[in-house]
C-alpha atoms as an extended CHARMM CRD file, in Angstrom:
* protein
*
       175  EXT
         1         1  MET       CA            -45.1460000000       70.2400000000      -49.2090000000  PROA      1               0.0000000000
         2         2  ASN       CA            -46.5330000000       72.7730000000      -46.7380000000  PROA      2               0.0000000000
         3         3  LEU       CA            -46.7820000000       72.0100000000      -43.0350000000  PROA      3               0.0000000000
         4         4  VAL       CA            -49.3420000000       74.0500000000      -41.0750000000  PROA      4               0.0000000000
         5         5  ASN       CA            -50.1930000000       74.2830000000      -37.3850000000  PROA      5               0.0000000000
         6         6  VAL       CA            -53.0300000000       75.8460000000      -35.4160000000  PROA      6               0.0000000000
         7         7  LYS       CA            -51.1600000000       79.0910000000      -34.7530000000  PROA      7               0.0000000000
         8         8  LYS       CA            -51.3150000000       79.7980000000      -38.4930000000  PROA      8               0.0000000000
         9         9  VAL       CA            -47.6290000000       79.0090000000      -38.8720000000  PROA      9               0.0000000000
        10        10  THR       CA            -46.7100000000       77.3220000000      -42.1450000000  PROA      10              0.0000000000
        11        11  LEU       CA            -43.4450000000       75.7570000000      -43.2550000000  PROA      11              0.0000000000
        12        12  ARG       CA            -43.0810000000       75.8810000000      -47.0230000000  PROA      12              0.0000000000
        13        13  LYS       CA            -40.4280000000       75.8190000000      -49.7210000000  PROA      13              0.0000000000
        14        14  LEU       CA            -38.5280000000       79.0540000000      -50.1750000000  PROA      14              0.0000000000
        15        15  GLU       CA            -39.2920000000       80.9540000000      -53.3730000000  PROA      15              0.0000000000
        16        16  PHE       CA            -37.2470000000       83.5630000000      -55.2030000000  PROA      16              0.0000000000
        17        17  SER       CA            -40.0710000000       85.9910000000      -54.4570000000  PROA      17              0.0000000000
        18        18  ASP       CA            -38.8920000000       85.8000000000      -50.7870000000  PROA      18              0.0000000000
        19        19  CYS       CA            -35.5630000000       87.5080000000      -51.6170000000  PROA      19              0.0000000000
        20        20  SER       CA            -36.5520000000       91.1000000000      -50.7890000000  PROA      20              0.0000000000
        21        21  ARG       CA            -38.3180000000       90.1760000000      -47.5640000000  PROA      21              0.0000000000
        22        22  MET       CA            -35.4150000000       87.9330000000      -46.5280000000  PROA      22              0.0000000000
        23        23  MET       CA            -33.0790000000       90.9000000000      -47.0600000000  PROA      23              0.0000000000
        24        24  ASP       CA            -35.2700000000       93.0700000000      -44.8240000000  PROA      24              0.0000000000
        25        25  LEU       CA            -35.3510000000       90.4470000000      -42.0590000000  PROA      25              0.0000000000
        26        26  VAL       CA            -31.6630000000       89.5330000000      -42.1170000000  PROA      26              0.0000000000
        27        27  ASN       CA            -30.3770000000       93.1190000000      -42.2970000000  PROA      27              0.0000000000
        28        28  ASN       CA            -31.2800000000       93.6010000000      -38.6440000000  PROA      28              0.0000000000
        29        29  LYS       CA            -28.4200000000       93.4720000000      -36.1320000000  PROA      29              0.0000000000
        30        30  ASN       CA            -30.6760000000       91.8430000000      -33.5510000000  PROA      30              0.0000000000
        31        31  ILE       CA            -31.1050000000       88.9540000000      -35.9860000000  PROA      31              0.0000000000
        32        32  THR       CA            -27.5990000000       88.6560000000      -37.4040000000  PROA      32              0.0000000000
        33        33  LYS       CA            -25.8480000000       88.7610000000      -34.0370000000  PROA      33              0.0000000000
        34        34  ASN       CA            -27.2100000000       85.2320000000      -33.5310000000  PROA      34              0.0000000000
        35        35  LEU       CA            -26.6520000000       83.8790000000      -37.0660000000  PROA      35              0.0000000000
        36        36  LEU       CA            -23.6500000000       82.2340000000      -38.6360000000  PROA      36              0.0000000000
        37        37  ASP       CA            -21.4780000000       84.5210000000      -40.7230000000  PROA      37              0.0000000000
        38        38  ARG       CA            -22.7640000000       82.8840000000      -43.9110000000  PROA      38              0.0000000000
        39        39  PHE       CA            -25.4170000000       85.5950000000      -43.5650000000  PROA      39              0.0000000000
        40        40  PRO       CA            -23.1500000000       88.5830000000      -44.2830000000  PROA      40              0.0000000000
        41        41  ILE       CA            -23.8960000000       92.1830000000      -43.4380000000  PROA      41              0.0000000000
        42        42  PRO       CA            -25.1480000000       93.8020000000      -45.5160000000  PROA      42              0.0000000000
        43        43  PHE       CA            -27.2650000000       90.9100000000      -46.7610000000  PROA      43              0.0000000000
        44        44  THR       CA            -28.0110000000       91.7590000000      -50.3730000000  PROA      44              0.0000000000
        45        45  PHE       CA            -30.5510000000       90.5880000000      -52.9080000000  PROA      45              0.0000000000
        46        46  LYS       CA            -27.7600000000       88.5410000000      -54.4960000000  PROA      46              0.0000000000
        47        47  HSD       CA            -27.0490000000       86.8160000000      -51.1440000000  PROA      47              0.0000000000
        48        48  ALA       CA            -30.7410000000       86.0280000000      -50.6550000000  PROA      48              0.0000000000
        49        49  HSD       CA            -31.0760000000       84.6960000000      -54.1960000000  PROA      49              0.0000000000
        50        50  ARG       CA            -27.9960000000       82.4750000000      -53.7640000000  PROA      50              0.0000000000
        51        51  PHE       CA            -29.2720000000       81.1930000000      -50.4090000000  PROA      51              0.0000000000
        52        52  ILE       CA            -32.6390000000       80.2480000000      -51.9150000000  PROA      52              0.0000000000
        53        53  GLU       CA            -30.9980000000       78.7190000000      -54.9740000000  PROA      53              0.0000000000
        54        54  ASN       CA            -28.8220000000       76.5480000000      -52.7030000000  PROA      54              0.0000000000
        55        55  ALA       CA            -31.8490000000       75.6060000000      -50.6000000000  PROA      55              0.0000000000
        56        56  LYS       CA            -33.6650000000       74.4500000000      -53.7300000000  PROA      56              0.0000000000
        57        57  THR       CA            -30.7870000000       72.3220000000      -55.0300000000  PROA      57              0.0000000000
        58        58  THR       CA            -28.9480000000       70.8660000000      -52.0330000000  PROA      58              0.0000000000
        59        59  LYS       CA            -29.5190000000       67.3850000000      -50.7280000000  PROA      59              0.0000000000
        60        60  LEU       CA            -27.4730000000       68.1480000000      -47.6060000000  PROA      60              0.0000000000
        61        61  ALA       CA            -30.1500000000       70.2620000000      -45.9500000000  PROA      61              0.0000000000
        62        62  THR       CA            -33.8790000000       70.6530000000      -45.6080000000  PROA      62              0.0000000000
        63        63  VAL       CA            -34.8010000000       74.3430000000      -45.6940000000  PROA      63              0.0000000000
        64        64  PHE       CA            -38.2400000000       75.8820000000      -45.3220000000  PROA      64              0.0000000000
        65        65  GLY       CA            -39.5560000000       79.3920000000      -45.2380000000  PROA      65              0.0000000000
        66        66  ILE       CA            -41.6720000000       80.1780000000      -42.1850000000  PROA      66              0.0000000000
        67        67  GLU       CA            -44.9850000000       81.9010000000      -42.8360000000  PROA      67              0.0000000000
        68        68  TYR       CA            -47.2150000000       83.4560000000      -40.2180000000  PROA      68              0.0000000000
        69        69  LYS       CA            -50.7610000000       84.2420000000      -41.3010000000  PROA      69              0.0000000000
        70        70  GLY       CA            -49.6410000000       83.9680000000      -44.9160000000  PROA      70              0.0000000000
        71        71  GLU       CA            -46.5800000000       86.2480000000      -44.6170000000  PROA      71              0.0000000000
        72        72  TYR       CA            -42.9570000000       85.0930000000      -44.9240000000  PROA      72              0.0000000000
        73        73  VAL       CA            -41.3070000000       85.7910000000      -41.5310000000  PROA      73              0.0000000000
        74        74  GLY       CA            -38.1330000000       83.6720000000      -41.4300000000  PROA      74              0.0000000000
        75        75  ASN       CA            -36.3330000000       80.4220000000      -42.2260000000  PROA      75              0.0000000000
        76        76  ILE       CA            -35.8350000000       77.0670000000      -40.5840000000  PROA      76              0.0000000000
        77        77  GLU       CA            -33.2180000000       74.5650000000      -41.7050000000  PROA      77              0.0000000000
        78        78  LEU       CA            -31.8820000000       71.1220000000      -40.9610000000  PROA      78              0.0000000000
        79        79  MET       CA            -28.3020000000       70.4790000000      -42.0030000000  PROA      79              0.0000000000
        80        80  HSD       CA            -28.1560000000       66.7390000000      -42.5830000000  PROA      80              0.0000000000
        81        81  GLY       CA            -25.3270000000       64.8820000000      -40.8790000000  PROA      81              0.0000000000
        82        82  GLN       CA            -22.8400000000       63.1570000000      -43.1370000000  PROA      82              0.0000000000
        83        83  ASP       CA            -20.8380000000       59.9420000000      -42.8950000000  PROA      83              0.0000000000
        84        84  VAL       CA            -21.0470000000       58.5360000000      -39.3520000000  PROA      84              0.0000000000
        85        85  TYR       CA            -23.3510000000       61.4620000000      -38.4070000000  PROA      85              0.0000000000
        86        86  ARG       CA            -25.9510000000       60.5550000000      -41.0770000000  PROA      86              0.0000000000
        87        87  LYS       CA            -28.7070000000       59.6850000000      -38.5650000000  PROA      87              0.0000000000
        88        88  GLY       CA            -28.6760000000       63.1980000000      -37.1580000000  PROA      88              0.0000000000
        89        89  ALA       CA            -29.0890000000       66.7800000000      -38.2540000000  PROA      89              0.0000000000
        90        90  THR       CA            -28.4450000000       70.2680000000      -36.9260000000  PROA      90              0.0000000000
        91        91  LEU       CA            -31.3330000000       72.7060000000      -36.6600000000  PROA      91              0.0000000000
        92        92  GLY       CA            -31.0830000000       76.4310000000      -37.3400000000  PROA      92              0.0000000000
        93        93  TYR       CA            -33.7430000000       79.1220000000      -37.6720000000  PROA      93              0.0000000000
        94        94  PHE       CA            -34.4970000000       82.8120000000      -37.4890000000  PROA      94              0.0000000000
        95        95  ILE       CA            -37.6660000000       84.8670000000      -37.1960000000  PROA      95              0.0000000000
        96        96  GLY       CA            -37.9930000000       88.5580000000      -38.0400000000  PROA      96              0.0000000000
        97        97  GLU       CA            -37.7890000000       90.7150000000      -34.9260000000  PROA      97              0.0000000000
        98        98  GLU       CA            -41.3070000000       92.1120000000      -35.3370000000  PROA      98              0.0000000000
        99        99  TYR       CA            -42.6110000000       88.5280000000      -34.9570000000  PROA      99              0.0000000000
       100       100  TRP       CA            -40.7770000000       87.6470000000      -31.7480000000  PROA      100             0.0000000000
       101       101  ASN       CA            -42.7080000000       86.5240000000      -28.6540000000  PROA      101             0.0000000000
       102       102  ARG       CA            -45.7150000000       85.2030000000      -30.5850000000  PROA      102             0.0000000000
       103       103  GLY       CA            -44.8700000000       81.4870000000      -30.3980000000  PROA      103             0.0000000000
       104       104  ILE       CA            -43.9520000000       81.3760000000      -34.0830000000  PROA      104             0.0000000000
       105       105  ALA       CA            -40.4170000000       80.0470000000      -33.5920000000  PROA      105             0.0000000000
       106       106  SER       CA            -41.6280000000       77.4050000000      -31.1280000000  PROA      106             0.0000000000
       107       107  ALA       CA            -44.3460000000       76.2850000000      -33.5430000000  PROA      107             0.0000000000
       108       108  ALA       CA            -41.8860000000       76.1290000000      -36.4530000000  PROA      108             0.0000000000
       109       109  VAL       CA            -39.3300000000       74.1570000000      -34.4110000000  PROA      109             0.0000000000
       110       110  LYS       CA            -41.9530000000       71.6390000000      -33.2750000000  PROA      110             0.0000000000
       111       111  MET       CA            -43.1940000000       71.2200000000      -36.8460000000  PROA      111             0.0000000000
       112       112  MET       CA            -39.6380000000       70.6590000000      -38.0960000000  PROA      112             0.0000000000
       113       113  ILE       CA            -38.9800000000       68.0820000000      -35.3730000000  PROA      113             0.0000000000
       114       114  ASP       CA            -42.1680000000       66.2170000000      -36.3030000000  PROA      114             0.0000000000
       115       115  TYR       CA            -41.2490000000       66.3120000000      -39.9810000000  PROA      115             0.0000000000
       116       116  SER       CA            -37.6670000000       65.1810000000      -39.3170000000  PROA      116             0.0000000000
       117       117  PHE       CA            -38.5330000000       62.2100000000      -37.1630000000  PROA      117             0.0000000000
       118       118  LYS       CA            -41.4390000000       61.1230000000      -39.3650000000  PROA      118             0.0000000000
       119       119  TYR       CA            -39.9820000000       61.5470000000      -42.8640000000  PROA      119             0.0000000000
       120       120  LEU       CA            -36.2010000000       61.9540000000      -42.7180000000  PROA      120             0.0000000000
       121       121  ASP       CA            -35.0610000000       58.9080000000      -40.7420000000  PROA      121             0.0000000000
       122       122  PHE       CA            -33.1560000000       60.9220000000      -38.1360000000  PROA      122             0.0000000000
       123       123  ILE       CA            -32.8260000000       59.7380000000      -34.5540000000  PROA      123             0.0000000000
       124       124  LYS       CA            -31.2450000000       62.9420000000      -33.2030000000  PROA      124             0.0000000000
       125       125  ILE       CA            -31.5390000000       66.6470000000      -33.9080000000  PROA      125             0.0000000000
       126       126  ASN       CA            -28.9170000000       69.0450000000      -32.5850000000  PROA      126             0.0000000000
       127       127  ALA       CA            -29.1780000000       72.7900000000      -32.1550000000  PROA      127             0.0000000000
       128       128  LEU       CA            -26.2040000000       75.0410000000      -31.4450000000  PROA      128             0.0000000000
       129       129  VAL       CA            -26.9670000000       78.3370000000      -29.7150000000  PROA      129             0.0000000000
       130       130  PHE       CA            -24.7700000000       81.2560000000      -28.7050000000  PROA      130             0.0000000000
       131       131  ASP       CA            -24.9520000000       81.7110000000      -24.9370000000  PROA      131             0.0000000000
       132       132  LYS       CA            -26.3170000000       85.2780000000      -25.2270000000  PROA      132             0.0000000000
       133       133  ASN       CA            -29.3040000000       84.1020000000      -27.2820000000  PROA      133             0.0000000000
       134       134  ILE       CA            -31.6410000000       83.4690000000      -24.3510000000  PROA      134             0.0000000000
       135       135  ALA       CA            -34.8040000000       83.5830000000      -26.4930000000  PROA      135             0.0000000000
       136       136  SER       CA            -33.5960000000       80.7560000000      -28.7270000000  PROA      136             0.0000000000
       137       137  GLN       CA            -32.6190000000       78.7090000000      -25.6840000000  PROA      137             0.0000000000
       138       138  LYS       CA            -36.1780000000       79.0750000000      -24.3770000000  PROA      138             0.0000000000
       139       139  VAL       CA            -37.6540000000       78.0550000000      -27.7500000000  PROA      139             0.0000000000
       140       140  LEU       CA            -35.5490000000       74.8940000000      -27.8020000000  PROA      140             0.0000000000
       141       141  GLU       CA            -36.2740000000       73.9620000000      -24.1830000000  PROA      141             0.0000000000
       142       142  LYS       CA            -40.0040000000       74.5560000000      -24.7330000000  PROA      142             0.0000000000
       143       143  SER       CA            -39.7580000000       72.2230000000      -27.7470000000  PROA      143             0.0000000000
       144       144  GLY       CA            -38.2000000000       69.3890000000      -25.7370000000  PROA      144             0.0000000000
       145       145  PHE       CA            -34.4950000000       69.9250000000      -26.4240000000  PROA      145             0.0000000000
       146       146  LYS       CA            -32.0420000000       69.2780000000      -23.5940000000  PROA      146             0.0000000000
       147       147  VAL       CA            -28.5790000000       70.7380000000      -23.0610000000  PROA      147             0.0000000000
       148       148  GLU       CA            -25.8380000000       68.2520000000      -23.8950000000  PROA      148             0.0000000000
       149       149  GLY       CA            -22.9250000000       70.5360000000      -23.1930000000  PROA      149             0.0000000000
       150       150  ILE       CA            -21.3490000000       73.9610000000      -23.4430000000  PROA      150             0.0000000000
       151       151  LEU       CA            -18.2860000000       74.7150000000      -25.5340000000  PROA      151             0.0000000000
       152       152  ARG       CA            -16.4650000000       77.6510000000      -23.9780000000  PROA      152             0.0000000000
       153       153  LYS       CA            -15.3110000000       80.4090000000      -26.3230000000  PROA      153             0.0000000000
       154       154  ALA       CA            -16.2010000000       78.2390000000      -29.3230000000  PROA      154             0.0000000000
       155       155  VAL       CA            -17.5700000000       81.1450000000      -31.3570000000  PROA      155             0.0000000000
       156       156  TYR       CA            -15.9210000000       84.3440000000      -32.5000000000  PROA      156             0.0000000000
       157       157  LYS       CA            -18.6580000000       86.7490000000      -33.5660000000  PROA      157             0.0000000000
       158       158  ASN       CA            -18.7010000000       90.5570000000      -33.7050000000  PROA      158             0.0000000000
       159       159  ASP       CA            -15.2270000000       90.8430000000      -32.1750000000  PROA      159             0.0000000000
       160       160  GLU       CA            -15.9990000000       88.7660000000      -29.1030000000  PROA      160             0.0000000000
       161       161  TYR       CA            -15.7910000000       85.1580000000      -28.0000000000  PROA      161             0.0000000000
       162       162  LEU       CA            -19.0390000000       83.4430000000      -27.1310000000  PROA      162             0.0000000000
       163       163  ASN       CA            -19.8520000000       80.1370000000      -25.5340000000  PROA      163             0.0000000000
       164       164  GLU       CA            -21.8940000000       77.7400000000      -27.6410000000  PROA      164             0.0000000000
       165       165  ILE       CA            -24.6190000000       75.6790000000      -25.9880000000  PROA      165             0.0000000000
       166       166  HSD       CA            -25.2800000000       72.2870000000      -27.5830000000  PROA      166             0.0000000000
       167       167  TYR       CA            -28.8700000000       71.1170000000      -27.4080000000  PROA      167             0.0000000000
       168       168  ALA       CA            -30.3460000000       67.8440000000      -28.6520000000  PROA      168             0.0000000000
       169       169  ILE       CA            -33.6050000000       65.9970000000      -28.9330000000  PROA      169             0.0000000000
       170       170  PHE       CA            -33.9220000000       62.2830000000      -29.6720000000  PROA      170             0.0000000000
       171       171  LEU       CA            -36.5730000000       60.3150000000      -31.5100000000  PROA      171             0.0000000000
       172       172  ASP       CA            -37.0090000000       57.8890000000      -28.6120000000  PROA      172             0.0000000000
       173       173  ASN       CA            -37.6740000000       60.7730000000      -26.1660000000  PROA      173             0.0000000000
       174       174  TYR       CA            -40.0320000000       62.7040000000      -28.4220000000  PROA      174             0.0000000000
       175       175  SER       CA            -43.7620000000       62.3310000000      -28.4070000000  PROA      175             0.0000000000
């Protein structure tokens, strides 16, 4: 299933042909400084292949590639909540640096929210953002997410402690 919006942003299934481009995008310090460490540096072809393989087989997440004008430019993912958290999910995404400030991330986030609330039976979507990632905070706020709290020094990344901002959006507050 492909989801498309007017800005020529498409969400589609990841393909193994995305491996090389994913490597190029992820092997950028401006990207990885805001990603979980499951994206190691260097991010190799083998890492990309394993990530896509997992995305194709897991039932615990919904993962799409983000295309802009027909070109793969990043990923967006919902990690499905388990057990008592099963009615919620956690959103994560990245966009290649050369595509920043074009509204692509905002379009992809809005499309994923629509998809989640319409087809996946979630009532809440969380997003966890490092406090230094101002651009991602703006994307989430523009998309209707609200801050639920800040966990101080919750993240240890690149030899420093970072605060983690918890955002959420709810089905009953989304239009």
